[in-house]
Each structure stands twice: as C-alpha cells, then as structure tokens.
MIZA-583471 format. One record per residue (C-alpha): chain; residue in one letter; residue number from 1; x, y, z. Coordinates in steps of 0.05 Angstrom, whole numbers, always signed. Layout:
<atoms>
<atom mol="A" type="A" seq="NUM" X="X" Y="Y" Z="Z"/>
...
</atoms>
This chain:
<atoms>
<atom mol="A" type="M" seq="1" X="+381" Y="-231" Z="-556"/>
<atom mol="A" type="S" seq="2" X="+364" Y="-233" Z="-630"/>
<atom mol="A" type="G" seq="3" X="+296" Y="-202" Z="-615"/>
<atom mol="A" type="F" seq="4" X="+329" Y="-145" Z="-579"/>
<atom mol="A" type="V" seq="5" X="+377" Y="-134" Z="-638"/>
<atom mol="A" type="A" seq="6" X="+318" Y="-135" Z="-687"/>
<atom mol="A" type="C" seq="7" X="+280" Y="-83" Z="-645"/>
<atom mol="A" type="V" seq="8" X="+342" Y="-39" Z="-640"/>
<atom mol="A" type="G" seq="9" X="+351" Y="-43" Z="-716"/>
<atom mol="A" type="I" seq="10" X="+278" Y="-23" Z="-728"/>
<atom mol="A" type="A" seq="11" X="+283" Y="+34" Z="-677"/>
<atom mol="A" type="I" seq="12" X="+347" Y="+61" Z="-708"/>
<atom mol="A" type="F" seq="13" X="+316" Y="+59" Z="-778"/>
<atom mol="A" type="V" seq="14" X="+255" Y="+96" Z="-753"/>
<atom mol="A" type="F" seq="15" X="+297" Y="+147" Z="-715"/>
<atom mol="A" type="M" seq="16" X="+339" Y="+161" Z="-777"/>
<atom mol="A" type="N" seq="17" X="+281" Y="+167" Z="-827"/>
<atom mol="A" type="V" seq="18" X="+226" Y="+204" Z="-789"/>
<atom mol="A" type="P" seq="19" X="+232" Y="+279" Z="-775"/>
<atom mol="A" type="W" seq="20" X="+235" Y="+294" Z="-700"/>
<atom mol="A" type="D" seq="21" X="+177" Y="+342" Z="-705"/>
<atom mol="A" type="T" seq="22" X="+129" Y="+285" Z="-723"/>
<atom mol="A" type="R" seq="23" X="+85" Y="+284" Z="-661"/>
<atom mol="A" type="M" seq="24" X="+33" Y="+238" Z="-630"/>
<atom mol="A" type="P" seq="25" X="-32" Y="+275" Z="-620"/>
<atom mol="A" type="Y" seq="26" X="-43" Y="+284" Z="-545"/>
<atom mol="A" type="D" seq="27" X="-89" Y="+331" Z="-508"/>
<atom mol="A" type="G" seq="28" X="-89" Y="+296" Z="-442"/>
<atom mol="A" type="K" seq="29" X="-81" Y="+316" Z="-370"/>
<atom mol="A" type="Y" seq="30" X="-7" Y="+336" Z="-372"/>
<atom mol="A" type="N" seq="31" X="+0" Y="+370" Z="-440"/>
<atom mol="A" type="R" seq="32" X="-58" Y="+412" Z="-462"/>
<atom mol="A" type="S" seq="33" X="-18" Y="+453" Z="-511"/>
<atom mol="A" type="G" seq="34" X="-31" Y="+403" Z="-567"/>
<atom mol="A" type="N" seq="35" X="+43" Y="+394" Z="-582"/>
<atom mol="A" type="G" seq="36" X="+43" Y="+320" Z="-564"/>
<atom mol="A" type="L" seq="37" X="+103" Y="+274" Z="-556"/>
<atom mol="A" type="P" seq="38" X="+153" Y="+256" Z="-611"/>
<atom mol="A" type="M" seq="39" X="+130" Y="+192" Z="-644"/>
<atom mol="A" type="Q" seq="40" X="+199" Y="+161" Z="-639"/>
<atom mol="A" type="I" seq="41" X="+191" Y="+156" Z="-564"/>
<atom mol="A" type="A" seq="42" X="+140" Y="+100" Z="-576"/>
<atom mol="A" type="M" seq="43" X="+196" Y="+55" Z="-601"/>
<atom mol="A" type="L" seq="44" X="+230" Y="+51" Z="-533"/>
<atom mol="A" type="P" seq="45" X="+183" Y="+13" Z="-487"/>
<atom mol="A" type="I" seq="46" X="+187" Y="-55" Z="-522"/>
<atom mol="A" type="L" seq="47" X="+263" Y="-49" Z="-523"/>
<atom mol="A" type="L" seq="48" X="+261" Y="-43" Z="-447"/>
<atom mol="A" type="V" seq="49" X="+214" Y="-102" Z="-440"/>
<atom mol="A" type="I" seq="50" X="+256" Y="-148" Z="-484"/>
<atom mol="A" type="F" seq="51" X="+320" Y="-126" Z="-451"/>
<atom mol="A" type="S" seq="52" X="+292" Y="-139" Z="-381"/>
<atom mol="A" type="L" seq="53" X="+268" Y="-209" Z="-402"/>
<atom mol="A" type="W" seq="54" X="+338" Y="-224" Z="-429"/>
<atom mol="A" type="R" seq="55" X="+370" Y="-197" Z="-366"/>
<atom mol="A" type="S" seq="56" X="+325" Y="-236" Z="-319"/>
<atom mol="A" type="G" seq="57" X="+343" Y="-300" Z="-356"/>
<atom mol="A" type="K" seq="58" X="+416" Y="-287" Z="-344"/>
<atom mol="A" type="K" seq="59" X="+411" Y="-282" Z="-268"/>
<atom mol="A" type="T" seq="60" X="+447" Y="-334" Z="-226"/>
<atom mol="A" type="G" seq="61" X="+384" Y="-363" Z="-194"/>
<atom mol="A" type="T" seq="62" X="+351" Y="-384" Z="-259"/>
<atom mol="A" type="H" seq="63" X="+385" Y="-452" Z="-260"/>
<atom mol="A" type="K" seq="64" X="+344" Y="-472" Z="-198"/>
<atom mol="A" type="M" seq="65" X="+277" Y="-472" Z="-234"/>
<atom mol="A" type="G" seq="66" X="+238" Y="-536" Z="-241"/>
<atom mol="A" type="Q" seq="67" X="+226" Y="-568" Z="-309"/>
<atom mol="A" type="A" seq="68" X="+153" Y="-546" Z="-315"/>
<atom mol="A" type="S" seq="69" X="+167" Y="-474" Z="-296"/>
<atom mol="A" type="R" seq="70" X="+227" Y="-473" Z="-344"/>
<atom mol="A" type="V" seq="71" X="+183" Y="-497" Z="-402"/>
<atom mol="A" type="V" seq="72" X="+129" Y="-446" Z="-386"/>
<atom mol="A" type="S" seq="73" X="+182" Y="-392" Z="-380"/>
<atom mol="A" type="Y" seq="74" X="+213" Y="-409" Z="-447"/>
<atom mol="A" type="V" seq="75" X="+146" Y="-413" Z="-483"/>
<atom mol="A" type="F" seq="76" X="+119" Y="-348" Z="-454"/>
<atom mol="A" type="G" seq="77" X="+186" Y="-313" Z="-461"/>
<atom mol="A" type="T" seq="78" X="+192" Y="-332" Z="-534"/>
<atom mol="A" type="A" seq="79" X="+120" Y="-311" Z="-547"/>
<atom mol="A" type="I" seq="80" X="+132" Y="-243" Z="-514"/>
<atom mol="A" type="V" seq="81" X="+195" Y="-231" Z="-554"/>
<atom mol="A" type="V" seq="82" X="+162" Y="-251" Z="-620"/>
<atom mol="A" type="L" seq="83" X="+101" Y="-208" Z="-606"/>
<atom mol="A" type="G" seq="84" X="+146" Y="-151" Z="-585"/>
<atom mol="A" type="V" seq="85" X="+185" Y="-153" Z="-650"/>
<atom mol="A" type="V" seq="86" X="+120" Y="-156" Z="-690"/>
<atom mol="A" type="G" seq="87" X="+92" Y="-99" Z="-650"/>
<atom mol="A" type="Q" seq="88" X="+155" Y="-59" Z="-661"/>
<atom mol="A" type="W" seq="89" X="+150" Y="-72" Z="-735"/>
<atom mol="A" type="V" seq="90" X="+77" Y="-50" Z="-739"/>
<atom mol="A" type="M" seq="91" X="+91" Y="+12" Z="-696"/>
<atom mol="A" type="G" seq="92" X="+152" Y="+30" Z="-738"/>
<atom mol="A" type="K" seq="93" X="+112" Y="+23" Z="-802"/>
<atom mol="A" type="S" seq="94" X="+57" Y="+69" Z="-776"/>
<atom mol="A" type="I" seq="95" X="+108" Y="+120" Z="-751"/>
<atom mol="A" type="L" seq="96" X="+143" Y="+118" Z="-818"/>
<atom mol="A" type="T" seq="97" X="+76" Y="+129" Z="-853"/>
<atom mol="A" type="A" seq="98" X="+59" Y="+188" Z="-808"/>
<atom mol="A" type="G" seq="99" X="+128" Y="+217" Z="-819"/>
<atom mol="A" type="G" seq="100" X="+120" Y="+214" Z="-895"/>
<atom mol="A" type="Y" seq="101" X="+173" Y="+162" Z="-909"/>
<atom mol="A" type="F" seq="102" X="+130" Y="+122" Z="-958"/>
<atom mol="A" type="S" seq="103" X="+106" Y="+183" Z="-997"/>
<atom mol="A" type="R" seq="104" X="+175" Y="+200" Z="-1023"/>
</atoms>
C-alpha cells in the first residue's frame, strides 16, 4: 500500500507542476496530426498495476496458497512494487524536465 501512496504522491506532484499542453511526441497510426498525448497520462499505468497487485493480495482465496508460492509471490510482488515506484520517479522526473519545472 505504501508503494501505491508513493506513486499517487509523485503523480499528483507532476500533475500540479507540468502544464497540460506538454505533449508526448506521437505520429503513429491513430494520431497523425502531431499533437500527441498529454505527458501526464504516462503516470497512470503503474498506479493501476500496483493497485491491482494490492487488490489481488486482499482476495479471500489468497490464504490457501502453499508456502513456496507465497514466498515467490511476496518476493516478486515486492520487486514489482519497488521497480514501479522507481519507474514512476524516473518518468516523473523526465516529464518535469520536459515541462520546464527545473528551468525555473
């Protein structure tokens, strides 16, 4: 849960400090106008991944796992959350740089 709170904090800070017109360059199949997507949208996917991991750990059937699968689940779950928070931090820093936050 603390990883989710950290990612939410990073996302809120980025949303508050980067202008909404800061765009990701995209000239792909669905948007050939060159407008791109708002960079802040890139902060949402890891929030969904961490929230779904937390939610799946709270289900009623999780107490029926064996010891080995529980250990593997805790190790990989922790690694995914830590890597998600680090990725969110790096993504937030690059979005803040592109939005001109550090040049003030």
